[in-house]
N, C-alpha and C positions, 0 to 999 in steps of 0.2 A: 896138396889139393884142398881148396876152400870148400867148406860145407855149404849146402843150400840153406836158405834162411830158416825154414821150418826145423830142419835137423839141428841147426845151430842154436835156436831158441830152446829146443828140448834138451840139448846138451848143456846149455847154460843153467837150466833149472835143475838138472841132475847134479851138476857141479856145485850149485848153490846149496843143495841139500847136504852134500858131502862136507861142505864148509860150515855146517851148523845152522844154516838159515831154514826157518820153518815155512817161509812164504817167499814166493818170487813171482813177479809179473812184469810185463813190458808196457810202458806208457809212451805215447807220442811226446815229442820234445816241445809241446805247446800246452798251455793251460787254458781252460775255458775262461771267457771274459769275466764271469761272475766270481771266479776265484781271486782275480786281481782286484775286482771292485770291493770284495769283502775285506781284503787285506788293507786297502787304502782307507776304507771307512773305519776300520778298527784303529788304524794309526791316527787318523784325523780326530777320533774321539779321545785319544790319549790313553787308550786302554793297554798299551804296551809298557806303561810306567817308565822305569829307568832303562829299559832295553833299547837304547838309542840306535844300536846296530840294526834293529829291525827297520827303522825309519831310513837310515842312511843309504841302504842298498835295496830299497823296496822294489824298484823297477827290475833289477836283476832277479830278485826273489820271485816276482810274479811272471817272469818270462825266461825260461831256461836258455833261450837263444841270445838273450842279452848278456847272460853270464858267460856263455861260450857259443859264439855264432855257428860253429861247425857241428854242434850236437844235432843228431838226427833221431836218436831213440834214448829213452831213459829206462834202465833196468832198476826196478824198485825191489828191495829185499826187506824181509822182516825176520828178526831173531827173537824167539820167545823167552820171556823171563817170568812166565806164569808161576806165582808162588805156590808152594805146597801147603800153605797155611792161610788162615783168614787174616788179611792185613789190618782188619779193624778190631781184632781181638784185644789188643793192648789199650784200647780206649777205656776199658774198665779198670785199668791199673795205672793210675795217674803218676805213680812214682817210677814208672818205667817209660823210657822215651821211645817215640815212634819214628823210625827211619824208613823212608819209602822203600818198598820192596826192591826197586831197581838198583838201589844204592847199597844193598847189604852184601853184595858180592864184588867182583872186579869191576873196574871202570869200563862201562860199555863203549865209550869212545875208542878205547884201545882194542877191545875184543872185536867189535864190529868192523872197525877200520882195517884191522889186520886181515880179517876174512874177505873184506871187499877188495883189498889190494891183491890178494892171491887170485880171487876170481877174475878181477879185471885184467891181471897179467896174463892169465890163461886165455881170456877172450881175445886180447890183443894178438897173442901168438896164433890162435886158431883162425882169426878173421882178417888180421892185418889192419884192423880199425884202431883209431886212437880212443883213449879212455881217460876219464877223470872220476875220482871217487869222492864222495861227500858223506860225512856223518855229523849232522847237527851243528857244525861250526861254520857253514858257508850259507850264502843267501839262496836257499833251496826250500821250496814249499813241499816238504816231504809228504805231508798228509794228503794234500790235494793230488799229488802225483801217485801216491799209493792207492787212492780211490780210483784214479784213472787207469792204473795198472791191474785193477781187480783184486788187490790184496784185502781190501776191506772198505768200509765207508767211514766218513767223518761223523762221529756220533754227536749227540746233543752236548756232551762234555767237551767237544771239539777235538778229541783224540780219535785215532783210528780204532774201529771195532771190526773184528774178524769173526766170521761164522765158526772158524775152527779154533781160534786162539784168544777169543774175547778181546779184552782191552790191554793185553800184555804183550805188545810187540815193540821192540826197538826197530827203528827204520834206518835204512841206508840207501844210497843212490849211486848208480854208475851211469854217468853220462858217456855216450859213445857216438862216434861218427858212423857206426854201422846202422844201416836202415833196416830195422827188424820189424816183423809183423807184431802188432800190438794185441794185448788182451782186452776183453770187454770190461768196461768200468763196473764197479759194484754198486748195486742199488742200495739206497738207505733203508735199513730194516729196524729203525728205532721205534717206529709206530707211535702209539700213544704213551709209551713209557716215559716217565720223568724222574726215575729213581735217582739219576746222577744230579739232577737239578735240586731235588728236595734234600739230599743228604749234605750238601755243602755247608760247613759250619760258619762260613764267613760270607755267604750269599754272593759268590763271585760270578754267578751267571745271571746277567740282566734279562736274558731270554734264552730259549733253547738255541744251541749252535753258536752262542755268543759267550765269550769269556772276558771278564774284566780282570786282567792280570794283577791290577793294583789291590785286589781283594783276595787273590788266590794264595793259599797257604804255601804252595810250592814256590811261587814267585817271592813271597815275603821272606821265606826262610832260606832261599838260595840266591836269588838275583838281587833283591833289595839291599842296598848298602847302608841305609840309615836306620834310625829307630823305627820300630814297627808301630804303626798308628795305634793309639790307645783303644779305639773302639773295636779293633780287630784282635786284640791280644787274648781275650777270654776264649774266642772261637778257635784259636790255635790249639788249645788244650795241651796235650803232651806231644804234639808233632814238633820235632826239632830239625828235620831235614826232609822237605817234600811232604806230599800228602797223597794217599791212594784212595781216599773215600769215594770220590766220584767214579773211579775206575772199578773199585772193589764191588760196588753194588750192581754193576751192569749184569743183567740176566744172561747175556751171551757168554759170560765167563764159565757157565756150567759145561761148556764144550771144551774149555781150555784144559789141557792135560799138563800137569807139572812134569811129567816124563819128557815132554818136548822141550823143556827149559834147557838152554845151553848150560853145560856144567860150570862155566865160568861165573854164572850168576847165582849159583847156589849160595844161600846166606851164610856168612861167617857167624859162628856162634856168639861172638862178643858184640855183634851188631844187630842181632835179632831182637833183643829185649834189654838194652843196657839200662842200668839204674841211673836216674837223674843225679843222685848224690855223688856218684863216682865221676860223672862227666863234668860236674862243676869244678873239680879240682885240676882239670887238664891245663898244663902250661903249653907253650907252643911246641916244645919238643915232644911231649907226650901226645898232643893232638896229632902231630905229623906221624908219629909211630903207629898210633891206633888206626889211622885212616890211610896208611900207605897203600897205594894201589886202588883206593876207593874214590869215587867221584866226590864224596863229602870233603875231601882234602882241598878241593878247588875253592870252597867258600872262605877258607882261612879260619884261623882260630877265633878271631874277634867276633865275626858274625855267628859262628857256631855257638860260642858261649852265650852270646845275646839270646839265641833261640832257646838254649837250655835254661837260661834264667826265666824266660817267659813261661816255659813249662813248669819250672820250680814254683813260680808264683801261682800258676793255675792249680798246682797240686794241693795247695793249702797246708802243706806239711811243715810244721814248725821245726822239725828235725833238720831241715835244710838251712836254718837261720844262720849258723856260724859260717857256713861255706858261702852263703850269699853276702854276709857282712864282709868277708875277706875280699870279695870282688868289688866292693865299694872303693878299694884302693888300686884297682887294676889300672895299668898304663893306658888302656884303650877307653876313650870316652864312651863309645857305644856299649861297652861292657858295663861301665859304671852306671850309665843311664838305665840299663835293663835291671841291674842289681837293685837300684833304688825302687823301681816298680815292684820287683819281686818281694823285697823286704816289706814294703807297705801292704802287700797282699797277705802275707803270712803273720806279720807282727806289727800292727799299726803303732803301738806304743814304742817299740824299739826304733821304728822308722822315725818317729818324732824326735827322739833323743839324738839319733845320728844326724838328722837334718840340722838341728841346732848347732851341732859341733862341726859338721863338714861344709855346710853351705857357705858360710862366710869366707872360706879359703878356696872354694871351687872356682877355677878360672875358665872352664869351658862353658860357653853359653848354652849349648844343648843340654848339658848335664844340670846346669842351674835350672833350666826350664823343667827338667824332669822332677827335681825336688819340689818345685812350686806346683806342678801339675798334679802331683799326688798328695799335696798337703790337705 
């Protein structure tokens, strides 16, 4: 016997809580026209940087029914990863690397998607409806849908803010052919607060509710494949994977309870405050072993060591010199280029000696440019 729609929605929310979701809401399978307009304006301005996939499927992203014409409702879910510590505390310790709070535990893609699949399978059995699940890898505007579903509002830092969970929610979506009653959308409660705008070390917000990914530390350390622009390197500080600064200062976090955090996202001890000197020595095998089961592994060793070298240069600690010099011979050009910059930051005299020896035999154009740019 099929449930009536209200009972079904209540059962979905109870089941979602049992699967570890801290928030659940139902959105219509449509988005307000302004959501699509904002997306296309953002893309037209080139603020998505290297994230070409954002551009190639923009129409599907801005209209759920273009992605799946049969969809009638969207179940939006949030899983808490609220940290039990201050994510900005390590800013005072430049020889320790900062890894975003969300990446210190298990890979959220696997955890959230597993829970979504179990919930969606149950829904299909209970209702007879078809379902599709999405976590961050499909053309879905999760944040706009989350606001429409009443989970939270899209804050001035462009991420979802929840009255109950602050800025610490992973989002997942279940598209379904079931025609479900929807929740009321959440009103914007940022008010006059600009804390997230003011804290950004690289000025990635040209205006409230607007993000230029090309200046964002999370984008630069995770998505960006090339050398990090020189004018942004100092602002990166000791961030080596992602950045929590704009999230961490949100006043609504005072309501977020670490007890609500899914146990899979509890930080691993070795990732909570790793020493930069130790990370500089990682070869590919050691990198893969350290970050097994972590989203950090997705960046690959070369980009990761590039980030660590930027942090090493920003530390100003000459004790890193020999480990940096060893990376001048790395097989990856992006690593050699970052090592050049880092060496120049901590020991300009040694940099000058190495440049005279190495530049004449350097064959990679980008690495040659790095030597010259730092001369």
